[in-house]
C-alpha positions in Angstrom: 15.1 -18.3 12.4 13.5 -15.1 10.9 14.6 -12.0 11.1 11.8 -11.1 13.6 12.4 -14.5 15.9 16.1 -13.1 16.1 14.4 -9.7 16.8 12.2 -11.4 19.9 15.2 -13.9 21.0 17.7 -10.9 21.7 15.2 -8.9 22.7 14.4 -11.7 25.6 18.1 -11.4 26.2 17.9 -7.6 27.0 14.7 -8.6 29.2 12.9 -5.7 27.6 9.5 -5.7 26.5 7.8 -5.3 22.9 6.2 -1.9 24.5 10.0 -0.8 25.2 11.8 -2.0 22.3 9.5 -0.7 19.6 8.7 2.6 21.8 13.4 2.7 21.4 13.2 2.6 17.9 10.0 4.5 16.9 7.8 2.2 16.0 4.5 0.7 17.6 4.0 -2.5 19.6 1.5 -4.0 17.1 4.6 -3.4 14.6 6.9 -5.2 16.1 4.8 -7.9 17.4 3.9 -8.5 13.4 7.8 -8.8 13.1 8.3 -11.1 15.8 5.4 -13.5 14.4 6.7 -13.2 10.8 3.5 -11.9 9.9 5.6 -8.3 7.9 8.9 -7.8 7.4 11.4 -4.6 8.5 11.2 -2.8 5.5 13.6 0.0 6.2 17.6 -0.5 6.7 17.7 2.1 9.2 15.3 0.4 11.5 17.1 -2.6 11.3 20.1 -0.2 12.3 17.7 1.1 14.8 16.9 -2.5 16.3 20.5 -3.8 16.5 21.4 -0.5 18.3 19.2 -0.9 21.2 19.7 -4.8 21.4 23.5 -3.6 20.9 24.0 -6.5 18.5 25.2 -5.8 15.0 23.1 -5.7 11.9 24.5 -9.2 10.4 23.5 -10.8 14.1 19.5 -9.8 13.1 20.0 -10.8 9.8 21.5 -14.4 10.2 24.2 -13.9 8.0 26.9 -11.7 5.8 25.4 -9.2 3.5 24.3 -11.2 1.1 21.4 -10.4 -0.4 20.1 -7.4 -0.8 18.4 -5.0 1.6 15.0 -4.4 2.1 13.7 -1.7 0.1 13.3 -1.7 -3.1 15.4 -0.1 -5.7 14.8 3.8 -6.4 12.4 4.4 -9.2 14.7 7.0 -11.6 11.9 9.4 -12.4 11.4 9.6 -7.8 13.9 12.1 -8.2 12.0 14.9 -10.7 8.8 14.3 -9.1 10.8 15.6 -5.5 12.5 18.3 -6.7 8.6 19.5 -9.1 7.0 19.0 -5.1 9.9 21.2 -3.5 9.3 23.1 -6.7 6.9 26.0 -5.8 6.4 27.5 -8.9 2.8 28.7 -8.2 4.1 30.0 -4.8 6.8 32.3 -6.3 5.0 33.3 -9.1 7.3 31.5 -11.6 5.4 31.2 -14.9 4.8 27.5 -16.0 2.4 26.5 -19.0 -0.9 25.4 -18.1 -2.6 22.8 -19.7 -6.3 22.8 -20.9 -8.5 21.0 -18.5 -9.3 18.0 -20.4 -5.7 17.7 -21.2 -5.1 17.7 -18.0 -8.2 15.2 -16.8 -6.5 12.6 -19.9 -3.0 12.3 -18.0 -5.2 12.0 -14.5 -6.7 9.0 -15.9 -3.9 7.4 -17.9 -1.6 7.5 -14.1 -4.5 5.8 -12.5 -4.4 3.5 -14.9 -1.0 2.9 -15.4 -0.6 2.2 -11.2 -4.1 -0.3 -11.4 -2.0 -2.2 -13.6 0.7 -2.8 -11.7 3.6 -0.7 -13.9 4.6 1.4 -11.5 8.0 2.8 -13.1 5.8 3.7 -16.1 3.4 5.3 -14.1 6.6 7.1 -11.6 7.5 8.8 -15.2 4.5 10.6 -16.5 4.3 12.7 -12.8 6.6 15.2 -12.8 5.0 16.9 -15.3 1.6 16.3 -13.8 2.1 17.5 -10.9 3.8 20.6 -12.4 -0.1 21.3 -14.2 -1.7 20.5 -11.4 0.8 23.0 -9.5 0.3 25.5 -12.0 -3.8 25.8 -11.2 -3.3 25.8 -7.5 -5.8 28.6 -6.6 -7.5 28.5 -10.1 -10.9 30.7 -10.0 -13.0 30.6 -13.4 -15.8 29.0 -15.5 -14.2 25.3 -14.6 -13.4 26.1 -10.7 -14.4 23.2 -9.6 -14.0 20.4 -12.4 -9.9 22.4 -12.3 -9.9 21.2 -9.0 -11.1 17.9 -8.8 -7.9 17.0 -12.0 -6.1 18.3 -9.8 -7.3 15.8 -6.6 -7.0 13.0 -9.1 -3.4 14.0 -10.0 -2.5 14.3 -6.4 -4.7 10.8 -5.5 -2.6 8.8 -8.2 1.1 10.4 -6.9 0.5 9.8 -3.3 0.0 6.0 -4.2 2.7 5.2 -6.7 5.3 7.3 -4.2 4.0 5.4 -1.4 4.2 1.6 -3.2 7.5 3.0 -4.1 8.6 3.5 -0.9 8.2 7.1 -0.9 6.1 7.5 2.2 6.6 11.2 3.4 6.4 12.0 -0.7 3.1 10.6 -0.9 2.0 11.8 2.4 2.8 15.3 1.0 0.6 14.1 -2.3 -2.1 13.3 -0.4 -2.5 16.1 2.1 -1.7 18.5 -1.4 -5.0 16.2 -2.9 -7.3 17.1 0.4 -6.6 20.5 -0.5 -8.2 20.2 -3.9 -11.0 18.0 -3.0 -11.6 20.8 -0.1 -11.9 23.7 -2.7 -14.0 21.3 -5.6 -16.2 21.1 -2.7 -16.4 17.9 -2.8 -17.2 15.1 -0.5 -16.2 12.0 -2.6 -12.9 13.9 -3.9 -12.5 14.6 -0.4 -12.9 10.7 0.7 -10.5 9.9 -2.4 -7.7 11.7 -0.9 -8.7 10.4 3.1 -7.9 7.5 2.1 -3.9 8.8 0.3 -3.5 10.5 3.7 -4.5 7.1 5.8 -2.3 4.7 3.4 0.6 7.2 3.6 -0.2 7.3 7.3 -0.2 4.0 7.5 3.3 3.8 6.0 4.7 6.3 8.4 4.0 3.3 11.2 1.1 6.3 12.7 -1.6 3.6 13.1 -3.7 5.6 15.4 -3.9 8.4 12.7 -4.3 6.4 9.9 -8.0 4.7 11.8 -8.6 8.3 13.7 -8.9 9.5 9.3 -10.0 6.2 8.0 -12.9 5.6 10.5 -13.9 9.7 10.6 -14.2 9.4 7.0 -16.2 6.9 6.0 -18.3 7.4 8.7 -18.7 10.8 7.0 -19.9 9.2 3.6 -22.3 7.3 5.3 -25.0 9.7 5.1 -24.6 10.1 1.7 -24.9 6.6 0.5 -27.7 4.9 -1.4 -28.3 2.5 -4.5 -28.0 5.4 -6.7 -24.6 6.6 -5.3 -22.1 4.3 -6.3 -18.8 6.6 -6.1 -20.0 7.1 -2.4 -20.9 3.5 -1.6 -17.0 2.1 -3.3 -15.4 5.5 -1.2 -16.7 4.4 1.8 -16.8 0.6 1.1 -12.9 1.4 0.5 -12.2 3.1 3.6 -14.4 0.8 6.1 -11.7 -2.2 4.2 -8.4 -0.5 5.1 -10.0 0.2 9.1 -10.5 -3.5 8.5 -6.8 -3.9 7.9 -5.6 -1.2 10.8 -7.8 -3.0 13.8 -5.6 -6.2 12.3 -2.4 -4.7 13.0 -3.5 -3.7 16.2 -4.6 -7.6 16.4 -8.4 -6.6 16.8 -10.3 -9.1 15.9 -13.6 -8.5 16.5 -13.2 -4.9 15.0 -12.1 -6.2 11.7 -14.2 -8.8 11.1 -16.9 -6.1 11.6 -15.3 -3.4 9.7 -15.4 -6.0 6.7 -18.6 -6.7 6.9 -19.5 -2.8 7.3 -17.7 -3.0 4.0 -19.6 -6.1 2.2 -23.3 -4.8 2.9 -22.1 -1.6 0.8 -20.8 -4.3 -1.8 -23.8 -5.8 -1.5 -25.5 -2.8 -2.0 -22.9 -1.8 -5.3 -24.4 -5.2 -6.8 -21.2 -5.4 -8.6 -17.7 -5.3 -9.3 -16.6 -1.8 -10.0 -14.0 0.9 -9.8 -15.9 4.1 -9.2 -13.0 6.6 -8.1 -10.3 4.2 -9.0 -10.7 2.1 -5.3 -11.6 -1.3 -6.9 -14.3 -1.8 -4.9 -17.2 -4.6 -5.0 -17.7 -8.2 -3.7 -14.0 -9.9 -4.6 -11.8 -6.8 -3.4 -14.0 -7.7 0.3 -13.2 -10.8 -0.7 -9.7 -10.2 -1.1 -9.6 -7.6 2.0 -10.7 -10.8 3.9 -7.6 -12.9 3.1 -5.3 -10.3 3.3 -6.8 -9.6 7.1 -6.4 -13.0 7.8 -2.5 -13.0 6.8 -2.1 -9.6 8.9 -3.3 -12.2 11.8 -0.9 -14.5 11.4 -3.5 -17.3 9.7 -2.4 -19.2 7.0 -5.6 -21.2 6.1 -7.7 -19.0 6.9 -6.0 -16.5 3.8 -6.4 -20.1 1.9 -10.2 -20.8 3.3 -10.7 -17.4 2.2 -8.9 -17.8 -1.6 -11.5 -20.7 -2.2 -14.6 -18.4 -2.8 -12.4 -15.4 -5.0 -12.7 -15.0 -8.1 -9.9 -12.7 -9.7 -11.6 -12.6 -12.8 -14.4 -11.0 -12.0 -12.8 -7.8 -11.8 -13.0 -5.0 -14.0 -10.4 -4.8 -16.7 -6.4 -3.2 -16.2 -6.7 -3.8 -12.6 -3.5 -6.3 -12.2 -2.4 -5.0 -8.5 -5.0 -6.5 -7.2 -4.5 -9.4 -8.8 -1.7 -10.1 -7.5 -1.9 -9.1 -4.3 -4.3 -12.6 -3.9 -1.2 -14.4 -4.9 0.7 -12.7 -3.0 -1.5 -13.5 0.1 -1.6 -17.1 -0.5 2.3 -17.0 -1.2 2.7 -16.1 2.2 0.1 -18.3 3.4 1.7 -21.4 1.8 5.0 -20.2 3.6 3.8 -20.4 6.7 2.4 -23.7 5.8 5.7 -24.6 4.6 4.3 -25.5 1.3 7.3 -24.0 -0.4 6.9 -25.2 -4.1 2.8 -24.2 -3.8 4.3 -20.4 -2.6 6.7 -20.6 -5.9 4.6 -21.1 -7.8 2.2 -18.3 -6.9 4.7 -16.0 -6.8 5.3 -16.3 -10.5 2.0 -16.3 -10.8 2.1 -12.7 -9.3 4.4 -11.6 -11.5 2.8 -12.7 -14.8 0.0 -11.0 -12.9 1.7 -8.1 -12.7 5.7 -7.7 -13.5 6.6 -5.5 -11.4 4.3 -6.2 -7.9 7.1 -8.2 -6.4 9.4 -5.6 -6.4 7.5 -3.3 -5.0 5.9 -5.6 -2.3 8.0 -5.6 1.1 6.0 -8.7 2.5 6.2 -10.7 -1.1 10.0 -9.5 -1.2 10.1 -11.5 2.6 8.9 -14.5 1.6 11.3 -14.7 -0.9 14.3 -14.5 1.6 12.5 -17.3 4.0 12.5 -19.2 0.8 15.7 -19.3 -0.5 17.0 -19.6 3.4 14.2 -22.8 4.0 16.3 -23.8 0.6 19.3 -25.8 0.7 19.5 -25.5 -3.1 17.1 -22.5 -4.6 15.5 -23.9 -8.1 15.8 -22.2 -10.8 12.1 -20.6 -10.9 13.4 -18.8 -7.2 16.5 -17.9 -7.8 15.2 -16.3 -10.8 12.4 -14.4 -9.0 14.6 -13.2 -6.6 16.7 -11.4 -9.2 13.9 -9.7 -10.5 12.1 -9.0 -6.9 16.0 -7.5 -6.5 16.6 -10.0 -3.4 19.7 -11.1 -4.6 22.4 -8.9 -5.6 
């Protein structure tokens, strides 16, 4: 039995409903349903402890063994402490002097950190952030000849920070960075920037299990952009399309198939209007990303064969250069599907391919680490390939 099955068994033994248990540990019923079905893992040790306390058992009872495997959270990126300190410094509020960067330098820095993130080079991207955030903070409230462009650059920095922080498990810091992005976007008076910031707010809310709030922001932001779209406005088309894609994932987490399909189709229509695989406003939006999300939505529903069918229509080579994170995501979804279908060797091959495409992808992807754990559990004698993956992913001590 995997962890989710054990949670379900102990819950039923206690005579508790999913609504009751989820409420007692501060999570949603849909989250618990997905955990019990093995669609997603428990990505916080604190949540695992809370579950064990409510069910009146030991954590080891849920794990099914002593703590031989590493905790389910990724290792902390060293630069996160520096980012946390910078976000808490408020030099600009306290009137403490900092040296502002010239606008071109801030723009270049924002581009570089976005590129590192999309290449799944999370350590490198994180190391860039403290200085960039300090420079962006120094320009808070800036009014001058380049007022709008300055705030757009600040928004881009904060969006990149939100992406990276949520990726490495710092969800609350990610939410804070996304909130600063929204203020910069509003200061810039840019609907596109507001759409980009809204997407990161949605991601941060999702990672914090605030699914209803995430859905509300995603839908209202997408609807707000729809009157502005046109074949000559690829930025707006891409941002609206990305918001429909994430809203389809949210619908899948609520196990609402009809709504998830409807939102995927809305994104597909926008991808057709765009007519190519692009990366406008760092969205990676286009026909191929829509297809990747179809596979991801199928995995959210726990349908491995639908994932495999969707994958037959995907050519990740069509994606723009540098989108290694997107490419690796498809292999992770396929590894999950093959694991569910009991095709362990094929699952290992997809995990290897995900690592080849983006070496840091598995370590910072909760479901990928859960896949590795499941494969280890089922294997009487793990292959050298699986053992190596597990070690690099931080699953094995």
